[in-house]
N, C-alpha and C positions, 0 to 999 in steps of 0.2 A: 505891338504885336510883331513878330518877325514876319518878314515874308517868306515865300518858299525859295526865292531866290538865295536868300541868306543861309540857308541851310545846305546849300550844294556847295562842297569842297572844292570843286573843279572848275576851270574857266568855262563859261557858256559859249556854245557854238549853234548856230542855227543855218537852217536849209530852208528857202522858200519854197514851198508846194504848194501850187495852186493859191497862191496868194497868202498862205499861212505859214507861221513861222514855227518850223519844225526843230525842236530844241535836241541836242545830244552832246554828250560827253566823249571827248576823243583824248585819250591820254596814253603816252608811251609810244615806244615803237617795237617792231617785231611781228611775228604771226598773230593775225587779228582775233581777238576774243569779243564776240558780238553777245551782249548781253540783252534780254528782251522782257521787260516787266509786264505785269499784268494789270488786274483791277481790284483794289483802288489805289496802288500803290504807285511809284513813280521811279526815274533812274535814282533816288536816294537810297532804293532798296539795295542795290549793287555798291554802295560807296567802298564798304571794307575790301570786298573783291578786287575792285579797281585798284585801291591803294596797294594790294599784294601783288597784282600781276603787272602793273604799269612799268616796272623796271625792264622787263624783258619781253613785252608783248603790246601791241597795239590794242586799248580797250575801247569799246565803242558801246555807248549807251543810250539810245533814244529815248525820249519821253513821246508816248502816242500824242496825235492831235488831240486836243482836250484834257491833257493831263500834264502833270507836273509843271515844267517852264514854258510848254509849248502853247501855241495860241488855242483860245478855246471858242472857237466858232459855233454858229447855231446851226440847226439842221439844214436851213436854206443854204447854207454856205459850205457844208462838208457832208460826206456820205459816211455815217457811223457804221461801217460794216466791216466784217473781217476782210474780205477782199481788198477794200481800200487800205486797211492796216498794212496787210502784206506789200501792196503795191508801194505803200511810203517807205517801209523798210528797204524793199529793193531799191527805189529812187535814192535814198541815202547811202547805201552801199555801193551804187554805182558812180555816186558823186564822188565819194572817197576812193575811189578804183579798188575797192575790196572784191576780189572775185576767186581767191583759191586760200587753201589752208586754213578754212574758218574753224573756230572752235564755237558752238553755239552754246548759249547758256539762258535756259528759259524757265519761266515762273508763272503759273497760273495761265491766264490769255498768253502769255507770252509762248506758251507751248505751241498755239494753233497758229500764232503769228511768224514765230522763227521756224517751226517747221512747215509752215506754209511756204516761206522762202526756199527751205531746204528742197521741197517738193518740186519747186521749179528750177532749182540749180544744184542737183544732188552732187557734181562733181566738185563743188566749192566745199562740200562741209568735210572736215577732218575729224571732228569728234562733237559728241552732244553731251552736254549735263544739263539733266532735267531734275528740277525741284518743284514738287508739289503742284503738277500741272497735267495737260493732257495734250494728246494729239490724234484724237479718236473721239467717236462719239460716247455720250454718257454709257458706263457698262450696264448690262442688263441686271446685274445685281445691286445698282445703286439707283436710290430714287432722289430726284431733285429735292434740296432742303427747303422746307417750307418758307424760309426767309427769302430765298432766290425765287423761289415760285411767285411769292407775292410782290417782289420788284419787278419780276419779268411780265406779270399778266394784270395786273392791277393799276388803277390810276392811284389810289390809295398809296400801293408801294411805291410809285414813282414820287409822290409829294414828299414820303419821308425820306427818301434819299436826297433829294433835290431840295427839300424845305429845312430839314434840320440835319443834312448830312448823316444820315442814320448809317449808310453803307461804309463810308470811309472811317467815321468815327468808332464804329462797332469794331470794325476790323481791327483797329488799332489796339483794342483792347482783349478781344477773343483770339485774336491772331497769332497770340504769342501764349505759352502755357507754363513754361518752366518759373517765369516771375513776369510780373507786370513790366511794360516800356518804361522807360524813364520818361518824365514829364516832357523833356524837350524832344526827345526821339518821337514821341506820339504826336506832338504839334507839328513836326516836320511832316509827318506822313499826311496830316489833315489840311496843311496849310495852303496846297493849291486849290483847295476845295472849298472856298471860303463864302461862297454864294450860290444862288439859286443857278445863275447862268455859268458859273465855273464848274458846276456838277453835272453837266450835260453828259460828258463821256462816261461817267460812273454809273448811269443809270442805262445808256444806250449799249453798253457791255452786256449788263444783264438781260436786257431786251433782246439782243442778239444771239443768246444762248440756243442753239438748234437741238431741238428735241425730237422732229419728227419730219419727214418728206414735206416739203412745202415752206419750211422755214427756211430764209434767205441763205443762212449760212450751211445749211445741211448738207448741199453736194459738195461744198468746197471742203468740209470736214471729211466726207467721204473718201475724196479724192487725197487729201492729207493722210488718212489712214492706210489708203492703198498703197501711198508711196513709201512707207515705212521700211518694207521690205529692201528697199535701196541701200540702208544703212546697217543692214545686219552684220556687217563684216568691219564696221569701224567701231573705235571704244567708245562706249557709253557709259555714263555716272548717273545714277540716280540717288539723290538725297532727299530723304522723307520724313517730314514730321507727322507722325502717324495719328496724332491727336486733330490733325486738319477737318473740319466738319463738311468740306465738300471732297476736296482731293485726298480722299484716305487709301485705306489699303485695296479697295476695289480698283482705283486708278493704278496704284503701284503694280498690282497683279497684272494688269493689262500691258504696262510697259516691260514688265519681265517675260511676259509670254512672247511680245514682240522682238525683245533684247534679252535672250536668256544668258546670253555672256556679259551682261552689264554688270560693273561694279556697283553694289547696293549698300548704303548705310542709312540705317533706320532709326529714327529717333523716337523712343516709344513715348517720351514726356514732352514732346514738341509738337507746335501747332503750324498754321499755315504760313507764317512768316518764318520759315525755318532757318534763313540766314541770320534772323535777330535772334531766335530762341538758342540755336547750336552754334553760334558765330566762332566762338572759340574753337570747338572742334571741326566744323564743316568747311570754313574758309581754307585753313591749312590742307585739308583733304582735297579739294578741289584743285587747289593751285599745283599740288604734287601729282594729281592726275594729268592736267595739263601739259605740265612740265615733262611727264612722262613720255609724252608723244610728240617730240619737236618735229 
């Protein structure tokens, strides 16, 4: 069986953060495009976007600690929290000297992490591309899906995610709607999460979902949401798979409420992994949007 590393078409780069190897893609030169993935994907999700942008942009795509080609430490050695994720991204961009004209591309948990960075450094952000994600609390009109509730709140759910890779494996099937993923692509998504130890981040992300005051990430999400007004005058692109069982129309409507000027592209027959489902239409549209605002 292939390893996760064999699926990455790009040279691996690593930054040591608190003793852990933090993997990232760094391809091309020009204004930076920072792509932030979610759970349970990894930098592989952005491979086609990197391929199209690296000719005239510096494309930077990290793997969060515990995911993709990054180290997967235990709870004893790493703090699996939203705040730490933002700190990690901040450390990487500081290391690379990236501090202006940033285009943020975010998906799933990448919305919270990327916009968490943006909230700290609003003057650095040039434009935003949001794909089936959030940068605010769960909308009042949306209930947490039962599958996420199970993984977040029960030992049985944790055992399913870590024991049989239920989260990553299931996502590779239900995350696309137009047609099933090719077997090799599906294997690439699940390859980094091949045993109990290596699935720690996939469950910790679920357990870190903030739903009420007192949850660890709740005040950070509140501050991120409050910061969104700082970006109301910059270009925003929203690409949405409307059949996402989590980040559905309720989340899209919230993004549009914050950014009524946003360029919106809806895909009624696409799911959570919208860059896979709508690749042929969406990748060129994102590239055009980014290049329109040099």
